[in-house]
TINU-74393 format. One record per residue: x, z, y of N, C-alpha, C, CB in turn; residue in three letters. Coordinates in steps of 0.1 Angstrom, whole numbers, plus 5000, padded with zeros to 4 digits. Glycine has a CB too. Example, Ala and Ser with C-alpha at 12.3 -4.5 7.8 and 13.67 -1.06 7.14 Angstrom:
BEGIN
513250784943512350784955513250784967511350904955ALA 512850714978513750714989512950795000514150574994SER 
//
This chain:
BEGIN
544631588527544231728529545231818522542831748524MET 545631928529546632018524546032148519547732038534LYS 546632208509546332338505547532418503545432338492LYS 547832518511549132588510549132688498549332658523LEU 548032748495548032838484546732828477548332988489THR 546832808463545532808456545832868442545032658454ASN 545532988440545833068428544533108421546733188431LEU 543533018421542233058415542433098400541332938416THR 541933208397541833268383543233278377541033178375LEU 544333278385545633298380546033448379546633218388LEU 546233498368546633638366548033658369546233688352CYS 548333758377549733798379550333868368549833878392VAL 551533828363552133898352552534038354553233818347GLY 552834098344553334238345554834248343552634328334VAL 555434318353556834328352557234468346557434318367LEU 558134458336558534578330560034598332558234578315VAL 560434708339561834728341562134878337562234708356LEU 562734888326563035028321564535048318562135058308VAL 565035148323566435178321566635318316567235148334PHE 567735338310568235478307569735488311568035518292SER 570235608313571635618317572535578306571835758322GLN 572235588294573135558283573035418279572835648271SER 574135338279574035198276573535178261575435138277LEU 573935268252573435248238571935268237574135358230MET 571335338247569935358245569135278255569635508248ALA 569735178262569035098272567935008266570035018279GLN 566834998273565834908269566034778277564434968271HIS 565334678273565534548280565034558294564734438273PRO 565834478303565334448316564434328315566534428327VAL 563134328318562334218315561434188327561434258303MET 561234058329560333998339559433898332561133938351LEU 558133908335557233798330556833718342555933868323LYS 557033588340556833488350555733398346558133398352LEU 554733388355553533298353553733168361552233368356TYR 553233058356553332928363552032858361554532848358ALA 551632768370550432688369550632558378549232768374THR 550032448373550032328381548532318386550432208373ASP 547832428386546432438391545432368383546432388406HIS 545932328371545032278361545232358348545332128358THR 546532388345546832468333547832578337547332378321ARG 547932678328548932788331549832808319548132918334THR 550932868322551932898312552733018316552932778310ASP 553533078308554233198312555633198304553433328309SER 556533278310557833288304558233438304558933208311LEU 559133488296559733618296561233608297559233708284ILE 561833668306563233668307563833808309563733578319LEU 565033828306565633958308566933978302564634058303GLY 567334108301568634148295568334238284569534218306LEU 569134238273568934328262570234348255567834258252ASP 570534478252571834498245571934438231572034648244PRO 570734398225570734348212570834188212569534388205ALA 570834128224570833988225572233928221570433938239ALA 572233808215573533748211573733618220573533708196THR 574533528216574833408224573733308223576133348219ASN 572733338215571633238214570333328213571733148202HIS 569233268216567933338215567733388201566833248219ILE 567533508199567233568186565833548182567633718186ASP 565633528169564233498164563433628166564333458150SER 564033738166563233868168562833888182564033988163ALA 563433818191563133838205562233728211564433838213LEU 562033618204561133518210561233388201561533488224GLY 560533288206560533158198561133048206559133128194GLU 561532948199562132828205561232708200563632798201GLU 560832628210559932518206560232398215558432548207GLU 560032278211560232158219559032138228560532038210TYR 559332078240558232048249557231948244558832008263PRO 556031958249555031858244555331718250553631898249PRO 554731618244554831478249554231468262554231378239ALA 554831408272554331408286553531288288555431418295GLY 552931278300552931378310551931498307552731328324PRO 552431618305551631728303552331848309551231748288ALA 551631938315552232048322553032138312551132138329PHE 554232168316555132248308556132328316555832168297ASP 556532448312557532528318558332598308556932618329VAL 559632598308560432658298561932678303560432578285ARG 562632768296564032788299564832678294564532928294PHE 565932638301566832538296568232598297566732408305VAL 569232528291570532568290571232588304571432478282SER 571932698306572532728319573932788316571632828326ASN 574932718321576332758319576832858329577232638320THR 576032898339576432998349576033138346575932958362THR 575433158334574933298331575933368322573633288324SER 575733498320576633578311576433518296576333728311ILE 575233508292574933448279575133298279573533478274GLY 575433238268575733098267574533008269576433058254ARG 573333058267572132978269572132848262571932958284ASP 572432848249572432728241570932708236573432728229THR 570132658244568632668241568032548234567932688254LEU 568832448232568232338225567032278233567832378211GLY 565932278226564732218233564132308243563732178223GLY 564632428245564032518255563232628248563132438264GLY 563032738255562332848250561332908259563332958245THR 560532998254559633068263560133208266558233078256LYS 561033258258561633388259563233368260561233488248VAL 563833438270565333418271565933548275565633308281ASN 566533618266567233738269568733718269566933848258TYR 569433768279570833758279571433898275571433728293HIS 572633888270573234018265573534108277574533988258PHE 573134228276573334328287574734398286572234438286MET 575634348294576934408295576734548302577934318303VAL 576034548313575634668320574334638328576734718330ARG 573634738331572334728338572434648351571734858340VAL 573534668358573734618371574534488371574434708381THR 574634418360575334288360574634188367575534248345GLN 575334088372574733968379574433868368575633918390THR 573233808368572933708358571933608364572333778346ASP 571733498356570933388361570233318350571833278370ARG 569033278352568233198342567833068349567033278337TRP 567832958341567432828346566032788339568532718343LYS 565132748348563732718343563432568346562732808349VAL 563032498336562632358339561132348338563332268329GLY 560532258345559132238346558632108351558532358354PHE 557432068348556831958354555331968354557231818348TRP 554631898362553131898362552631778354552631888376SER 551331788351550731668344549931588355549731708333ASP 549331478350548731378360547631448368548131258352ASP 546831538361545731598368546031718376544631628358SER 547331768375547731888382548331858395548731968374GLY 548831958402549431948415550832008414548532008426SER 551332048426552632118426552632248418553132138440THR 553732288412553732408403553932528412554832388393VAL 553132628409553232758415553632868405551932798422THR 554632948409555133058401554633188407556633058399PHE 554233288399553933418404554533518395552333438404THR 554633638401555233758393554733878399556833748393TRP 554833988392554334118397555234168408554234218386ALA 554634258416555434328427556634408420554534428435PHE 557734388425558934448420559334568429560134358420ILE 559334688423559534808430560934808436559334928421GLN 561134868448562434878454563234978446562334918469PRO 564534978448565435068441566835008439564835108428GLY 567134908446568434838445568434718437569334938440GLY 567334688429567334578421567134448429566334578410ASN 567934348426567734218434567234108425569134178440GLY 566234038429565633928422565433818432564333958414TRP 566033698430565833588439565533458431567033568449THR 565033358438564833218432565433118441563233188430ILE 566233028435566932918442566332788437568432928441ASP 566532688445566132548440567232498431565932458452ASP 566732458418567732408408567832258408567332458395GLY 566932188416567032048416566831998431565931978407SER 567832028439567731998453567831838456568732068462PRO 567331798467567431658471568931618473566531628483ASP 569331508469570731468470571131458485571031338463GLU 570231428493570531398508570231528516569831278513ILE 568931568515568531678524568731818518567031658526THR 569131828505569431958500568232028494570032048510GLY 568332158493567232238486565832208493567532388487PRO 564832218484563432188489562832318495562532148477HIS 563532438493563032558498564132658500561832618490PHE 564132748509565132848511565032948499565132918524PRO 566133028497566133128487564933228489567433208487THR 564233248478563033338479563433478473561833278471VAL 563133578481563433718476562133768469563633818489ASP 562333778456561133818447560733958449561533788433MET 561534038455561134178457560134198469562334268459THR 560034088478559234098489558133988489560034088502THR 558333888481557333768480556833758466558033638484THR 555433748465554833748451554733618444553533818452PRO 555033508451554833378445555733268452553333338446SER 555833158445556533038450555832918446558033048446LEU 555532828455555032688451556132588453553732658459THR 556632528443557632428444557032308452558132378430TYR 557632268464556932178473556832038469557632188486PRO 557431998458557431858453556931848439558831788454VAL 556031758437555431738423556131628415553931708424LYS 556331658402556831548394556131558380558331558392THR 555831448374555231448361556231388350554031358361THR 557531378355558531318346559031428336559631268354SER 558931398323559531488313561031468312558831458299THR 561531358318563031328317563731388329563231178316ILE 563131358341563731408353563031538358563731308364GLY 562931638349562231758352562831828364562231858340ALA 562031918370562431998381562932128376561332018392GLN 563732198384564332328380564332428391565832298374TYR 564332558387564532668396565532758389563232748400ILE 566332838396567232938391566633078395568632928397TYR 566533168385566133308388567333388387565033348378ILE 567633468397568933538398568533688398569733508410ASN 569333768390569133908389570533978393568733958375TYR 570534078401571734138406571434268412572434038417PHE 572534348414572434478421572334458436573734568417ASP 571034468441570834438455570934558464569434388456GLY 571534668459571734788468572634758479572234908460LEU 572234768492573134738503573834868508572234678514LYS 575134858508575934968513576734938525576835018502LEU 577335038531578135028543579435088541577435088555THR 580535038547581835108548582435078561582735068536SER 583235168566584035148578585435118575583935268587ALA 585934998579587334958577588135048586587534808579ALA 589435068582590335148590590435078604591735158584LEU 590534948604590634868616589534898626590734718614GLU 588234908621587134938629587135078634585834918621SER 587535178626587635318631588635328642587935408619LEU 589735248640590835258650590435198663592035178645THR 589735088663589235028676588335128683588434898673VAL 587335188676586335278682586935408686585235298673ASP 588135448679588735578683589235568697589935598673ALA 589435448703589935438716588735438726590735308718ALA 587535448721586335448730585735588731585335348724LYS 584835598740584135728741582835728732583735748756LYS 582435848729581135868721580035818730580936018717ILE 579135738725578035678732576935788734577435548725VAL 576435808746575435908748574035848745575435948763LYS 573235938740571835898737570935908750571235998726ARG 571035798757570235788769569535658770571135818782LYS 568235658770567435528771567835448783565935558772ASN 568035318781568435238793567535118795569835188791TYR 566635088786565634988788564335028781566134848782LEU 563234968786561834988781561334858776560935068791THR 561034838764560334718759558834748759560934678744GLN 558134678767556734708768555834598764556434748783PHE 554534638761553534538758552234588764553334508743GLU 551634518774550434558780549334448778550634578796TYR 548134488778547034398779546234418792546034418767GLN 546134318800545634328814544334238815546734278824ILE 543334298821542134228824541034248813542434078825GLY 539834218816538734238806538734118797537334248813PRO 538034128786537934018776537033908782537334068763ALA 537333788778536433678782537133598794535133728787GLY 536333508799536833418810536833488823535933288811ALA 537933468831538033528844537133458854539533538849PRO 537033498867536233428877536633278878536333488890PRO 535733198882535933048884537133038894534732978889ALA 537932938892539132908900540332988897538732938914GLY 540333068887541433148883542533058876541033258873THR 543733068881544832988875546033078870545432888885VAL 545833208873546933298869546633448871548233268876GLY 547633528871547533668872548633728880547533738858LEU 548233818890549133888897549234038892548833888913HIS 550334088889550434218884551634298891550734218868VAL 551434428893552434508900552734628891551834558914GLU 554034638889554534748880555134868888555634688871PHE 555234978882555735098888557235098890555235218881GLY 557935018881559335018882559834878881560035098870ASP 561134858883561734728882561634668868563234728887VAL 561334538867561334468855562534378854560034378854ILE 563434408844564734338843564534208836565734428836THR 563534198827563334068820561834058817564134068807SER 561233958823559733948821559033978834559234038810GLY 557733998834556933998821556633858816555634068824PRO 556333848804556033718798554833728789557233668790PHE 554133608788552933598779552933458774551633638787SER 552433438762552333308757551233228764551933308742ILE 550433298773549433228781549933208795548133308782PHE 551033288799551533278812552933208812551733418819ALA 553033088818554233008816555133008828553832878813THR 554733068840555533068851555633208857555032968862MET 556733248862556933388868557533368882557733478860THR 556933448892557433448906557533588911556533358915ASN 558633658908558733798912559133808926559833868903PRO 558833928932559233958945560734008944558434068952ASP 561334038956562734068956563134188948563234088970ALA 562134288947562434408940562034398925561634528946LYS 561434288921561034258907560034358902562234258898LYS 559134408911558034488907556734418907557934618916LYS 556634318916555334238917555634098912554934228932LYS 554734058903554933928896553633848896555333958882TRP 553833718898552733618897552933538884552633528909ASP 551933528875552033458863550933358863552033548851LEU 551233228861550233128861550233048848550533028873THR 549132978846549032898834548632758838547932958824ASN 549532658839549232528843548232458835550532448843PRO 548032498822547032428814545632458819547132468799SER 545432558827544032588832543232668822543432468836GLY 543632698810542832768801543332918800542932708787THR 542533008806542833148806541733228801543233188821ILE 542033308791541033408786541633548785540533358771MET 540833638790541333778790541033848777540733858802GLY 541733958775542834008783544133938781543034158780PRO 545033938790546333868790547333968784546733818804ILE 548033928774549134008768550433988775549233988753THR 551034088781552334078788553334158780552134138802LEU 554534108779555634168773556934158782555934118759THR 557834248781559034238789559934358788558734208803GLY 560834368797561834488796561834548810563234438792LEU 561634678811561834758823563234818822560834868824GLY 563834848834565234888835565535038836565934818846ASP 564435118834564635258836564735338823563435318844LYS 564335278812564335348799563335468799565735408797GLY 562235458806561135558806559835478806561335658818LYS 558735558805557435498804557135408817556335608803PHE 556735288814556535188825555035178828557235058821LEU 554635198840553235188844552935048850552935298853LYS 551735008848551134898856550234958867550334788847VAL 550634938880549834998891548534928893550734998903ALA 548534798894547334718897547534568895546934738912LYS 546434498895546434358892545234288898546534338876TRP 545334158899544234068903544433928898543934078918TYR 543333858897543433718893543833628904542033668887TRP 544633528901545233438912544433308913546633408909LEU 544233258925543733118927544933018928542733108939ASP 544632898931545632798931546532798944545032658930ASN 546132888953547032908965547833028964546132918978THR 547733098952548533218950547933348956549933198956GLY 546633348959545933458964544933518955545333428978HIS 544333628958543333688950542133598949542933828955ASN 541733558937540633468936539333528941540433418921VAL 539233658942538033728946537933748961537833858939GLU 539033698968539033708983540233778988537733768987GLY 540633739000541833809006541633949009542133739019LEU 540433999011540134139014539734219002539134149025LYS 539634148990539234218978540334308973538934118967ALA 540034418968540934518963541534478949540334658962LYS 542734508947543334488934542734578923544834498934ALA 542634538911542034618900543034728895541534528889HIS 542534838892543334948886542734978872543435068894THR 541734908868541134928854541534818845539534938855ASP 541034828833541434728823542934708821540734588826ASN 543634818821545034818819545334898806545834878832ILE 545834828796546034898783547434888779545034838772VAL 548134998778549534998773549434998757550335128777SER 549834878752549834858737551034938731549834708733VAL 552134918736553334978731554434998742553934908719SER 555235098740556435128749557535168740556135228760GLN 558535088739559735118730560935138739559935008719ILE 561535248738562735278746564035248739562735428750PHE 564735158745566035108739567135208742566334968744TRP 567935238731569135308733570335218731569135428722LEU 571435258737572635168736573135178721573735218745PRO 573935078717574435078703575535178702574934938700ARG 575435268692576535368690577735308684576035478681PRO 578835378683580035328676580435428665581235318687ASN 581635408659582035488648582335628653583235428641TRP 582635648665582835778671581635868669583235768686GLN 580435808672579135878670578935918656577935788675ASN 579235828646579035868632579935978628579335738623VAL 581235978632582136078628581836208635583536038631GLY 581536208648581236328655580036398650581036298670ASP 578936318647577736378641577936428627576536278642GLU 578736358619579036408606579636548606579836298598MET 580636568615581236698615580336798621582536688625PHE 579436768630578436858635577436898624577736798647LYS 577236808614576336838603577036928593575836718597LEU 578336958594578937048585580137008578577937088575GLY 580636888581581836838574583036928576582236698578LEU 583136988588584237078590584237198581584137138604GLY 583137238575583037348565582837298551582037448569SER 582937168549582737118535583737168525582736958535ALA 584937188530586037248522586637358530587137138518GLU 586837468523587437588530588537638522586337698533THR 589437708529590537778522590737908529591937688523GLU 590438018521590438148527589538168539591838188531ASN 588338098538587338108549587638018560587238248553GLY 588637938559589037848570588537708567590537848572LYS 587837638577587437508576588537408575586437468587ASN 588537308566589537218566589137068568590237218552VAL 587737038568587236908571587736798562587636878586GLY 588136688568588736588559590136628556588736448567ILE 590336628542591636678537592336568530591436798528ARG 593636548533594536448526595636528519595036338536ILE 595636518506596636598498596036708490597636658508GLY 596836778483596336888474597237008476596436838459VAL 596737118469597437248469598137258456596437368472ARG 599237318456600037348443600437488443601237248442ASP 600837538431601337668430602737668423600437758422THR 603537768426604837778420605037918415606037738429VAL 606037948407606338088403605438128392606238178414GLY 605038038383604238078372605038158361603537958365PHE 605138298363605738378353604838498351607138428357THR 605038568340604238688338604438798348604438738324ALA 605638798354605938908363605638878377607438938362ALA 605338758381605138718395603738648396606238638400THR 603238658408601938588411602238448416601038668421LYS 601438358413601738218418601638218433600738118412PRO 602538148439602538138454602037998458604038158459LYS 600937998466600437868469601337788479599037888475PRO 601337658476602037568485600937458489603237498478ILE 600737448502599737358507600337228511598937418519PHE 600337128502600936998505599836908510601636938492ARG 599236948521598136868526598036868541596836918521TRP 597336768546597036758560595536788561597436628567ILE 595036878570593636898572593236858586593337048570ILE 591936818587591336768600590036838602591136608600HIS 590036968607588837048608587836988618589237188611PRO 588336918627587436858638587536708638587836918652LYS 586436648644586436508645587536458654585036458650TRP 587836538664588936498673590236488666589036598684GLY 590436568655591636568647591736428640591736678637ASP 590636378635590636248629591036138638589236218622VAL 590436148650590636048661592136048664589836068673VAL 592736168666594136178669595036118658594536328672LYS 594636138645595436088634595435938633594936158621ALA 594335868637594335728634594635638647592935688629ILE 594735708658594935628671595635708681593635568676TRP 596635648688597335718699597435608710598735768695LYS 597135658722597135568734598635518736596635638746LYS 598835398738600135338740600835308728600935438748GLY 600335358716600935328703600035238695601335458696VAL 598835278694597835208685597435288673598435068681GLY 597235218662596735288650597835298640595635208644GLY 597435348628598335358616598535228610597735468606GLN 599635158613599935028608601235018601599834928620THR 601935128600603335128594603235098579604035248597GLY 604335068573604435038559603935158551605935008555THR 603135118540602535218532603635298525601535158521ALA 603635428526604635508520604035638515605835538530ALA 604635748518604035878515604135968527604735938502CYS 603036018531602936098544603636228542601536118548ILE 603836278530604436408528605936398525603736488516PHE 606536298531607936278529608536258542608236158519GLN 609536338547610136318560611136198559610836438564THR 611636168571612536048571613836068562613036028586ALA 614236198560615436218552615036258538616236328558ASP 613736218534613236228520613036378516614236168511ALA 612936468525612636608522611136628521613336708531LYS 610636688511609136708510608636808520608836748496PRO 607436788524606736888533606036978524605836818543ILE 606237108526605637208517604737308525606737278509VAL 604237268536603337358543602137278549604137428555LYS 601137348552599937278557600137228571598737378557GLU 599637108573599737038586598237038591600336898585ILE 598037098602596637108607596537008619596337248611LYS 595436928619595136848631595636708629595736908643GLY 596336668618596736538616598036498623595636448621GLY 598636388618599836328623599436198631600936308612LEU 599736188643599336068651600335958648599236098666ASN 599935838651600835718648602135718655600135588651PRO 602235788666603435798674604435888667603235848688GLY 603935988659604836078652605136028638604236218651LYS 604135978631604335928617603335808615604136038606PHE 603935688614603035568613603035518598603535458622ASN 601935538592601835508577600435458575602135628568ASP 600235328571598935268570598235328558599035118568VAL 598935378548598235448536597535578540599235468525LEU 598235648549597635768555596335738562598535838564TYR 596335628570595135588577594035548567595435468586GLY 594335468557593335418547592835538539593935318537GLU 593635648537593135768530592135838538594335858526ALA 592335848551591335908560590035828560591935918575ILE 590135698562589035608562588235618549589335468564ALA 588935638538588235648525587435778524589235638513LEU 588035888528587236018528586136008538588236128532LYS 586235938549585235918559584035848552585735848571PHE 584335738545583235658539582535738528583835528534ASN 583235808520582635878509581735988514583735948500ILE 582136058524581336168530580136108538582136248540ASN 580335998545579235938553578135888544579735828562ALA 578535838532577635768523576935878514578235668515SER 577735958508577136038497576836188500578136038486ASP 577336238511577136378514576436408527578436448514HIS 576436318537575836358550574836248555576936368560TYR 574536148547573436058550573735978563572236128551GLY 574935958567575235878579575035728576576635908584MET 575035688563574835548559573435538553575935498549TYR 572835418554571435398550571235438535571035258552GLU 572235398527572135418512573335498507571935288505ASN 573235578497574335648491574735578479573935798488SER 575835628473576335568461577735508462575435468456GLY 578335508474579635448476580735508467580035468490PHE 580735638466581835708458581735688443581835848461GLY 580535658438580335638424580535498419578935678420SER 580835398428581035268424582335258415581235168436LEU 582335158406583535148397584335028401583035128383THR 585635038401586534938404586734838393587934988409TYR 586634708395586734608385587834508389585334538383ASN 589034548386590234458389591234468377590934498403LYS 590934398367591834398355593334368359591434298344PRO 594234438354595634418357596134508368595834278362GLY 595234578375595734678385595734818379594734668398THR 596434908385596535048379595235118379597535128387PRO 594235078388593035158390591835088384592835198404PHE 591934988376590834918370590035018362591334798361ASP 588735028364587835118357587635258364588335148344GLY 588435278375588235408383587035398391589535428391TYR 586335508393585335518404586035548417584235628401THR 585435518428586035538441586335688442585135488452ILE 585435778438585735918439586935958431584535998433ASN 587135908419588235938411589535888417588135878396LYS 589435768423590635718430591035798442590335568435PHE 590035848450590335928461591036058457589035968469ALA 590636118446591236238441592736208437590436298429ASP 592836098430594236058426595136028438594135928417THR 594535968448595335938460595736068467594435848470LEU 594936168467595336298472596636348465594236398471ASP 596636338452597836388445599036298448597536378430HIS 598836168449599936088452600536118466599535938452PHE 599636138476600036168489600836298490598836178499MET 600536398481601236518481602636508474600436628473SER 602736428464603936428456604736288457603636448441TRP 604136198464604836068466605035988453606136088473CYS 604336028442604435958430603235998421605835978423SER 602935918411601935948402602235868389600435918407TYR 602635938379603235868367602235758362603435978356THR 602835638361602135528355601035468364601435578343GLY 600935508376599935448385600435378397599035558390LEU 601635328396602135228406602735298418601135138410GLY 602935208428603535248441602535268452604535138445THR 603135308464602335328475601535198479603135368487ALA 602235088476601534958479600334938470602534838477ALA 600434978458599234968449598135058453599635008434ASP 598435178458597435268463596735208476597935408466PHE 597635158484597135098497596134978494598235048506PHE 596534888484595734778481594334818476596334688470ALA 594234918468592934958463592135028474593135058451ALA 592735118482592035188493591535088503592935288500ALA 592334988506591834878515590734808509593034788518HIS 590734778497589634708490588334788492589834688475ASP 588334918490587234998491586635008505587535138485PHE 587535028514587135048528586534928535588335108536ASN 587034808530586534688536585434618528587734588537THR 585134678517584134608508582734588514583934698495ALA 582334678523581034668529581034688544580034778523PHE 582234638550582434648564581834528571583834668567SER 581234558583580734458592580534518605579334398586ALA 579934438615579634498628578634608626579134388637THR 578934718632578134838631576734808637578734958638LEU 575734838628574334818632573634938627573634688627ASP 572634988634571935118629570435098626572135218640THR 569935178618568535188616567935308623568135188601ILE 568835398628568435518635569535558644568135628625SER 569135598656570135658666569435758675570735548674PHE 568135758676567435848685567635998681565935818685ALA 567536028669567736168665568936188657566536218656ALA 569336088649570536098640571035958638570236168627LYS 572335938639572935808637572935778622574335798643THR 572235668618572335618604572635468604570935648597VAL 573735438598574235298598573535218588575735298597VAL 573135098592572435008583573334948572571734888591LYS 572734938559573434878549573634728552572734888535GLY 574834678549575134538553575434448542576334548562VAL 575734498530576134398519575734458506577634368520ARG 575134368497574734408484575934428475573734308478ALA 575834528466576934558457577234438449576534678448VAL 576334358445576534238437577434138444575234178432ALA 577534138457578334038464579734078465577734018478THR 580134198461581534248461582034228446581634388466VAL 582834128443583234108429584034218422584033978429PRO 584634298430585534398424584934538423586834408431TYR 583534548426582934678425581534658418582734738439LEU 581134758411579834758405579334898402579834678392TYR 578034918401577435048396577435048381576035068402ARG 577835148375577935158361576535178355578735278356ALA 575535228362574235248357573235248368574035388349SER 572035218365570935208375569635248369570835068381LEU 568935348375567635388370566635328380567535538370GLU 565635248374564635188383563435278383564335048377MET 562735278395561435348395560435288387560935358410PRO 559335358383558335298375557635178382557235398371PRO 557135088374556434968379554935008382556534848370VAL 554434968393553034998396552234888390552834998412MET 551034928385550134828379549634728390548934888372PRO 549534598386549134498395547834438390550234388397VAL 546734428398545534378394545534218395544334428403ALA 544834148386544834008387544333958400543933948376PRO 544833848405544533788418543433678416545733738425TYR 542433678424541433578423541033538437540133618415LYS 541133418441540833368454539433358456541633238457GLU 538833398467537533378471537433308484536733518472GLN 536333238487536133168499535933268510535033068498THR 536733268521536533368532535233338539537633358542PRO 534633448545533433438553533633398567532633568552LEU 534833418572535233398586536633368587534833518595SER 537033318599538533298602539233438603538733218615TYR 540433438597541133568598542633538597540733658586LYS 543433608605544833608605545333738600545433568619LEU 546033748589546633868584547933908590546733858569ASP 548334028589549634078593550634018583549734228593GLN 551733968589552833908580553334008571553933848589ASN 553833968559554434058550555733988544553434098539TYR 556834068542556934198546557134208562558134268540PRO 556934328567557134348582557534498584555834308590ASN 558734518589559734428594560334338582560834498600PRO 561034228586561434138576562834088579560534018574PHE 563534038569564933978571565233888558565934088573ASN 565433758560565133678572563733608570566233578574PRO 563133618558561833548556560633638555561933458543THR 559533588560558233658559557133558556558033748571THR 556033608551554933518548553733548557554433538533THR 553233448563552033458572550833398564552233378585ILE 549833478563548633438555547433438564548333538543ARG 546533338562545333338570544233278562545533248583PHE 542933298566541833258558540933158566540933368554GLN 540533058560539632948566538332948558540332808566LEU 537132968565535832958558535532808556534833018566PRO 536232718562535932578560537232498563534732528569GLU 537232368559538432288563538632288578538232138557ASP 539832288582540132298597541432238600540032448601ALA 541632208613542932168619543632298624542732058630PHE 544832318619545532448622546832428629545732518608VAL 547132508639548432518645548932658645548332468660THR 550132668640550832808639552132798645550832848624LEU 552432878655553732878662554233018664553532808676LYS 555533028666556233148667556833158681557433168656ILE 556733278688557233298701558133418701556033308711TYR 559133418710559933538712559333628722561433498716ASN 559933738725559433838734559333788748560233968734ILE 560033688751559933618765558833518766561333558768LEU 558133498755557033398755557533258752556333408768GLY 558733248748559233108746559033068731560733108749GLN 558532948729558332898716559632878708557532768716GLU 559732938696561032928689560832858676561533068686VAL 559532838671559332768659557932718658559632858647ALA 557732598652556332548649556232528634556132408657THR 555332608628555132608614554132508610554832748609LEU 553032498618551932398616551632338629550732468609LEU 551332218630551032148642549832058640552232068648ASN 548632118642547432038641547231978627547331928652HIS 547732058617547632008603546232038597548732078594ASP 545731948590544331968584544532038570543631828582GLN 543932158569544032238557542732258551544732368560LEU 542732288538541532318530541032458534541732308515ASP 539732488531539132618532539832708522537632618530GLN 539732838524540332938515541533008521540732868502GLY 542333068513543433148517544633048518543733268508THR 545433058529546532968531547733058534546332868541ASN 548933018530550133098533551232998538550633168521GLU 552033048548553232978553554333078553552932918567VAL 555533038548556733118548557533078560557533098535VAL 557833188568558633168580560133218578558033238592PHE 561033128579562433168578563133188591563233058569ASP 563533308594564133338607565633358607563433458613ALA 566233288597567733308595568533278608568233228584ALA 568033188616568833148628568433228640568532998631ARG 567533318639567033398651567733538651565533408651LEU 567733598662568333728664567233838661568833748678ALA 567733958658566734068655565934088668567534198652SER 564734138665563834168677562334148673564234078689GLY 561534158684560034138682559733998685559334228692VAL 558833938676558333808677556833808676559033708667TYR 556233698681554733688680554433558672554133688694TYR 553333558664552933438658551433408662553033438642TYR 551133288666549833258672549133148663550033208686ARG 547933178658547233088650546033028659546633158638LEU 546032888659544932828667544232728657545532738679VAL 542832748656542032668648541132568656541132758639ILE 541232448651540332338657540432338673538932358653ASN 541732338678542032328692541332438700541532198697ASP 541232558695540732668703539432728698540632628716GLY 538832678687537632738682537832878678537132658670GLN 539032908673539533038669541033048672539133078655PHE 541433158678542833178680543133328680543333118693GLN 544333368675544733508674546233518674544133568661GLN 546733628679548133648680548433788674548633648695VAL 549533788666550033908660551533928662549633918645LYS 551934048661553334078664554034108651553534208673LYS 555334068650556134098638557534138643556233978629MET 558334208634559634258637560734198628559634408637MET 561734128633562834078626564034178627563233938630LEU 564434238616565534328616566634278607565034478612ILE 567834258612568934208604570034308603569534078610LYS 
//
């Protein structure tokens, strides 16, 4: 007999995460972790503290040796992959690492085992508020042949973990790693990506597909002899319709009339239909009737088709995927063209600086504009790509220097195209200004903060610079072709390229219908040469203790989180022991995963984690079947990558 989740009388710990902007005044980053083998409970405290040393301080916690086994125990053990040395000896219940900065990446190793009367060990923690903080759990004692016993768990979306294998060995203990990192996901556009899309047209906001879900027919069993459903749509169906109850489709030539049959012979209304219409507008169901085994209306050849019991559950209109042209064009329409002005004139994206000469008491300074301005998005496109030539790929130099080394001392409006002046540093400078504005000033990216990231490359001229400070320094270099003590054009190019490519990936959006907003693609902690110098966390919400009660009826809950990426938890309640089948289907009605297959489970609350790492983004359905049909229910979920 299996029991997927059993947390009787187990209190969820309290998570305390407090930060201040000043490193000297920072309080500990702390997480309280509870564990149980369902016979006994234990808890640990881990975190970061500016006062911590290379070993656990007596003022911060105690160190004790584990009990003689077999007896349930959980404690920190030495870990060489953390910032602190973790010389823990017999293990501790409290483990603080030295806080270099709030957003440092760190790891704690936890060892544990169950006793004879216990079962597999379950860890729980409080809900972690969003805000860019990343907490995950990895398997620290994977199988030598099959690998980890569980996929990485995101602690910000999942409240518990049950280690799937039990051991009572005090010698061969089991382990998990708890990882803390800056989980803020950012976006950046590489110069190469901007160049490719500069050769394309701006994508129009015009719906081109309709993703629909209908429920057809009354509840309960249809007339005797029914083997399927005939349904007629108002427009062409480009994909579908499909249903997890309808396994065959026979459309007419125009793909408006469809026969759906169920060879198993078990049909219960209403039938859920999903699919895609090819008009990008509201899709109607005109009429329907039940089918017999000859493909005709089961109620008779002269019987009229039904126009009732037609329920539109959802209609989602698909837009084409935008490109970087859309982002830039909309950013300028939101005001980038007037972000910087000179004598009331819009300058848009500016590369270079203004200088003055003639500083004497008798004369007024005369301005010299050693810059290129791009007041319109079309100017940016012209500057980074030219038909028949390509993009800015020439050797990094200085754009304000002509071929005969004479400086340019006047404003250049509209950019220099690659056919006139080919300089990759000029292109990277444009891309950098594009990314800073898209992230921090105009909300074209999902999350802001790109410009405030700090460069971490010891030995380079710009180590310790924020991206904003570097961009300002680059403007001065582009105007004067030198910057005392800060290296060559190649040095500037290397840093700018690092920044522009740090968070680049295939463009994906979280919004396009009203405004283009590009989805964050990579966590700050995954980029080794960038970090946030400070991080303020939102307050932690109080969490009530969890107590499991025996359900009064069968129930399938909505998965959480939803939408999800890539894992989600499916929870259901059983009022008694039962045989359970749980399967996942795509929008086409095709089975993509089997999580439970006629497994016998205990009464109570049960949970299953679904890992969709191998699946594409989209709508999926999960279907729970109890005791071969005594109870069954279907719910929808959304995978967004």
